[in-house]
C-alpha positions in Angstrom: 27.6 11.1 -8.1 25.7 8.9 -5.7 23.9 5.7 -6.8 20.3 6.4 -8.0 17.6 5.5 -5.5 15.3 3.6 -8.0 17.2 0.6 -9.4 14.3 -1.0 -11.2 10.7 -0.1 -12.3 9.8 -3.5 -10.8 10.6 -2.1 -7.4 7.2 -0.9 -6.4 4.3 -2.4 -4.5 2.3 -5.1 -6.2 -1.0 -3.3 -5.9 0.3 -0.6 -8.2 0.4 -3.1 -11.0 -3.0 -4.6 -10.2 -4.8 -1.3 -9.9 -2.9 0.0 -13.0 -4.1 -3.0 -15.1 -7.7 -2.7 -13.8 -7.9 1.1 -14.5 -6.2 0.8 -17.9 -8.8 -1.7 -18.9 -11.9 0.0 -17.4 -11.1 3.8 -17.5 -8.0 4.4 -19.8 -8.9 8.1 -20.4 -9.2 9.1 -16.8 -7.2 12.2 -15.7 -5.9 12.4 -12.1 -3.9 14.5 -9.6 -1.8 13.0 -6.9 -0.3 15.2 -4.1 2.6 14.5 -1.7 2.2 15.3 2.0 4.3 14.8 5.2 2.2 14.2 8.3 4.9 14.6 10.9 7.7 17.1 11.6 11.0 16.1 9.9 14.3 16.9 11.6 15.3 19.2 8.7 13.1 20.8 6.0 12.2 18.5 3.2 12.4 21.5 0.8 16.2 21.1 1.0 15.9 17.9 -1.0 14.3 19.5 -4.1 17.4 19.5 -6.4 18.2 15.8 -5.5 14.5 14.8 -6.0 14.5 16.5 -9.4 17.6 14.5 -10.4 16.1 11.2 -9.1 12.9 11.9 -11.1 14.9 12.5 -14.2 16.5 9.1 -13.7 13.1 7.4 -13.0 11.7 8.8 -16.3 14.7 7.3 -18.1 14.0 3.8 -16.9 12.0 1.1 -18.7 11.1 -2.4 -17.9 13.6 -5.1 -19.0 12.6 -8.2 -20.8 13.4 -10.3 -17.8 11.1 -8.1 -15.6 8.3 -8.3 -18.2 8.6 -12.1 -18.4 8.3 -12.2 -14.6 5.1 -10.1 -14.6 3.7 -12.2 -17.4 4.2 -15.3 -15.2 1.7 -13.9 -12.6 -1.5 -15.4 -13.7 -3.6 -12.3 -12.9 -1.4 -10.0 -15.0 -2.8 -10.0 -18.5 -0.8 -10.2 -21.6 -2.0 -6.9 -23.1 -1.0 -5.0 -19.9 2.5 -6.4 -20.1 2.6 -5.3 -23.7 1.7 -1.8 -22.5 4.4 -1.9 -19.9 6.9 -3.0 -22.5 6.7 0.5 -24.2 5.9 2.5 -21.0 8.1 5.3 -19.7 7.2 7.8 -17.0 6.8 11.3 -18.5 8.7 14.0 -16.7 6.2 16.7 -17.7 3.5 15.1 -15.6 5.3 15.5 -12.2 6.3 18.8 -10.6 8.4 19.6 -7.6 8.2 22.9 -5.8 8.8 24.4 -2.4 7.0 26.7 -0.1 9.4 27.8 2.6 10.4 24.6 4.4 7.5 22.6 2.7 8.1 20.2 -0.1 5.4 20.1 -2.8 5.2 17.3 -5.3 2.2 16.9 -7.7 1.7 14.4 -10.4 -1.0 15.5 -12.8 -2.1 14.0 -16.1 -3.6 10.8 -17.5 -4.1 8.4 -14.6 -2.5 5.5 -16.3 0.6 7.7 -16.7 0.8 9.3 -13.2 -0.6 6.7 -10.8 2.6 4.8 -10.8 4.7 7.7 -9.5 3.6 7.4 -5.9 5.7 4.6 -4.5 8.9 5.7 -6.2 8.4 9.3 -5.0 7.9 8.1 -1.4 11.0 6.0 -1.2 13.1 8.5 -3.1 12.2 11.2 -0.6 12.8 8.8 2.3 16.2 7.6 1.1 17.4 11.1 0.3 16.3 12.3 3.7 18.0 9.5 5.6 21.2 9.8 3.7 21.9 12.9 5.8 22.0 10.9 9.0 24.8 8.6 10.2 24.1 5.4 8.2 26.6 3.2 10.1 25.1 3.9 13.5 21.6 3.6 12.1 22.2 0.2 10.5 24.0 -1.0 13.6 20.9 -0.1 15.7 18.6 -1.5 13.0 20.4 -4.9 13.1 20.0 -5.0 16.9 16.3 -4.3 16.6 15.9 -6.8 13.8 17.7 -9.5 15.8 15.3 -8.9 18.7 12.3 -9.3 16.3 13.7 -12.6 15.1 14.1 -13.7 18.8 10.5 -12.7 19.4 9.2 -14.7 16.5 11.2 -17.8 17.6 9.9 -17.4 21.1 6.3 -17.1 19.7 6.9 -20.3 17.8 6.9 -22.1 21.2 3.4 -21.0 22.0 0.5 -23.4 21.4 -0.7 -22.9 17.9 -4.1 -21.4 16.9 -6.4 -22.9 14.3 -4.8 -20.8 11.6 -1.1 -20.1 11.1 0.7 -16.8 11.6 1.4 -15.3 8.2 3.6 -12.1 8.1 4.1 -10.0 5.0 6.7 -7.3 4.5 5.0 -4.0 3.4 7.8 -1.5 4.1 8.9 -0.2 0.7 7.4 3.3 0.7 9.0 4.4 4.0 12.2 2.4 4.2 15.5 3.7 5.5 17.3 2.7 2.3 17.2 0.1 -0.4 20.3 -1.7 1.0 18.8 -2.0 4.5 15.4 -3.1 3.1 17.2 -5.9 1.3 19.1 -7.0 4.4 15.8 -7.1 6.3 14.2 -9.3 3.6 17.2 -11.6 3.4 17.2 -12.0 7.2 13.5 -12.9 7.3 13.8 -15.4 4.5 16.8 -17.0 6.2 15.7 -17.0 9.8 11.9 -17.2 10.0 10.6 -18.8 6.8 7.8 -20.4 8.8 6.2 -17.0 9.5 7.5 -14.8 6.6 5.2 -15.5 3.7 5.7 -12.7 1.2 6.4 -9.1 0.3 4.6 -6.2 -1.4 7.9 -5.3 -3.2 7.7 -7.0 -6.6 11.5 -6.6 -7.2 12.3 -8.6 -4.0 9.5 -11.1 -4.7 11.2 -11.9 -8.0 14.7 -11.9 -6.6 14.0 -14.0 -3.6 11.3 -16.2 -5.0 8.7 -14.8 -2.6 4.9 -14.4 -3.1 4.2 -10.9 -4.2 1.4 -9.5 -1.9 -1.2 -6.9 -2.6 -4.6 -6.2 -4.2 -6.0 -2.6 -4.1 -5.3 0.7 -2.4 -7.6 3.7 -1.5 -6.9 5.4 -4.9 -8.7 2.6 -6.8 -12.0 2.9 -4.9 -11.7 6.7 -4.7 -11.4 6.9 -8.5 -14.9 5.6 -8.8 -16.2 8.6 -7.0 -15.5 10.4 -10.3 -16.4 7.7 -12.8 -19.9 8.7 -13.5 -21.7 6.4 -11.0 -24.0 7.7 -8.3 -21.7 8.7 -5.4 -23.6 6.4 -3.0 -22.8 3.5 -5.3 -19.1 4.1 -6.0 -17.8 1.3 -3.7 -20.1 -1.3 -5.3 -19.0 -0.1 -8.8 -15.4 -0.4 -7.8 -15.7 -3.9 -6.3 -17.8 -5.1 -9.3 -15.2 -3.8 -11.7 -12.4 -5.5 -9.7 -14.3 -8.8 -9.8 -14.8 -8.6 -13.6 -11.1 -7.8 -14.1 -9.5 -10.5 -11.9 -12.2 -13.2 -11.9 -11.4 -14.6 -8.5 -7.8 -13.7 -8.1 -6.6 -10.9 -5.7 -9.6 -11.3 -3.5 -8.8 -9.0 -0.5 -11.0 -5.9 -0.4 -9.9 -2.6 1.3 -12.6 -1.4 3.7 -11.8 2.1 5.0 -12.4 4.5 2.1 -15.5 5.8 3.7 -15.3 3.8 6.9 -16.0 0.2 7.9 -19.7 0.6 8.6 -20.4 2.2 5.2 -18.3 -0.5 3.5 -20.2 -3.4 5.1 -23.5 -1.8 4.1 -22.3 -2.3 0.5 -20.5 -5.6 1.0 -23.5 -7.9 0.6 -23.6 -11.7 0.1 -22.6 -11.4 -3.5 -19.4 -9.6 -2.7 -18.8 -11.5 0.5 -18.8 -14.7 -1.5 -16.6 -13.4 -4.3 -13.9 -11.8 -2.2 -11.6 -14.0 0.0 -11.3 -11.4 2.7 -10.8 -7.9 3.9 -7.9 -5.5 4.7 -7.7 -3.2 7.7 -5.9 0.1 7.4 -7.4 2.5 9.9 -9.4 2.5 13.1 -9.4 0.1 16.0 -8.3 -3.3 14.6 -10.2 -5.3 17.2 -13.4 -3.5 16.6 -12.9 -3.8 12.9 -12.2 -7.5 13.0 -15.2 -8.2 15.2 -17.4 -6.3 12.8 -16.0 -8.3 9.9 -16.6 -11.7 11.6 -20.1 -10.6 12.7 -20.9 -9.6 9.1 -19.8 -12.9 7.7 -21.8 -14.7 10.3 -24.9 -12.7 9.6 -24.5 -13.6 5.9 -24.2 -17.3 7.0 -20.7 -17.5 5.7 -18.1 -19.5 7.7 -15.4 -16.9 8.9 -12.8 -19.8 8.9 -13.0 -19.6 5.0 -12.2 -15.9 5.0 -9.0 -13.9 5.7 -8.6 -10.6 7.6 -5.4 -8.8 6.7 -4.1 -6.2 9.1 -1.7 -3.5 7.8 -2.1 -0.3 9.9 1.2 0.6 11.6 1.9 -2.8 12.9 4.8 -4.0 15.1 5.3 -7.6 16.4 3.6 -7.2 19.8 0.5 -5.8 18.1 0.7 -8.6 15.5 0.9 -11.3 18.2 -2.0 -9.8 20.1 -4.3 -9.6 17.1 -3.3 -13.1 16.0 -4.2 -14.5 19.4 -7.5 -12.7 19.4 -8.6 -13.8 15.9 -6.7 -16.8 14.6 -9.0 -19.4 16.1 -12.0 -17.9 14.3 -10.7 -16.6 11.0 -7.6 -16.8 8.8 -5.3 -13.8 9.3 -2.4 -12.0 7.6 -0.2 -9.2 8.9 1.5 -6.6 6.6 4.3 -5.0 8.6 5.9 -2.0 7.0 7.9 0.8 8.6 8.6 -1.2 11.8 10.5 -3.7 9.7 12.3 -1.4 7.1 12.8 1.8 9.1 13.2 0.9 12.7 16.7 2.2 13.1 16.5 4.7 16.0 15.6 7.7 14.0 12.0 8.9 13.8 10.6 7.8 10.4 8.9 10.2 8.0 5.1 9.8 7.9 4.8 10.6 4.2 2.0 9.8 1.7 1.2 10.7 -1.9 -2.6 10.5 -2.4 -5.1 10.9 -5.2 -7.0 14.2 -4.6 -8.9 14.6 -7.9 -10.0 12.5 -10.9 -11.6 13.7 -14.1 -11.6 17.2 -12.8 -13.6 16.3 -9.7 -12.5 16.1 -6.1 -12.2 12.6 -4.5 -11.6 11.8 -0.8 -11.3 9.0 1.8 -13.0 9.2 5.1 -10.6 7.3 7.3 -11.5 5.5 10.5 -8.4 7.0 12.1 -8.0 10.8 12.9 -5.4 12.4 10.7 -5.6 10.0 7.7 -8.4 11.9 5.9 -6.9 13.8 2.9 -8.9 16.0 0.5 -8.5 19.3 -1.4 -12.2 20.2 -1.4 -13.8 20.5 2.1 -17.2 20.9 0.5 -16.9 17.6 -1.3 -15.7 16.0 2.0 -18.8 17.3 3.8 -21.0 16.0 1.0 -19.3 12.6 1.2 -19.9 12.4 4.9 -23.6 13.3 4.4 -24.1 10.6 1.7 -22.5 7.9 3.8 -23.7 9.1 7.2 -20.1 9.3 8.3 -19.4 11.1 11.7 -17.4 14.2 11.6 
């Protein structure tokens, strides 16, 4: 039998832990539904993976956090002791996640208490990815991946010869969910740590952050803000309620806010001086990054806040040329950060899967995000989507 894909419950993105803690403390009884989707056409039907995915989920639900892993989480100052105590007895419940097929389509749904099902997402995504890519020629893929990674290292070293901007170039690795394999992911991280430590400043993968003494990177994802669409506040106020709850939970830590749940314009309408002072910066995940960054800087300037004291984190489908271009455009005016994902961990000459697992309902009500990029909006209830657009004056 092949080695299980998930080697540790610590191997997930940091923002899963931070959102998990915040929602456990603020809305422990919430019920939620998460749904898997593939946005592009795979080479072979993902439905063929059903039996292997079932076996991997059985293994996932057998795992628990080790004492060493819990000690590491407890060492992060924003992770609270009672949350670590919760994790010490936590196990995923197999009855809350279901795998089905519809012809060639793979259907995965996690339904149940949100604090029991929200964690499935990242594991499911990299389980599907690794099982899918195991059917390809791994030797040729890794050989090609090494060539491309070496070229990236050369690009970074060449960039180091350019005149510096006011703020340094900080690159983070965000590639867990769509990686080629765990082994290749680790080789990428090891190479970045060894060859370009000046630029490589952290990873979203908590397992690797612990193993390689890196800074774990991440704050919140769309699901956190979306959940507040169903938490009993007026829909128009859900972003402010979510941001306020975050501030109360983390008291100044983890200060990067995600802006594109209902679009950047609607976000900035809620991101007043109070929040702009409390949060360290903003994260871009859809829409034109130049326009987004200019809007952010203009907003800070309008509020009479110095943009040099704030950080803009870019994380939407980045590669190094795009990263360099954005850095040159912004880094003399504002601190920047660049979360590069698939282009680092699955650039091996085979088209990556564009897979997601998104929150679609909470407490029996539909939730949605209105992305600034076509194709990223995901919702089960079109009526609710239309209502959300109306409330926030979001273009169709």
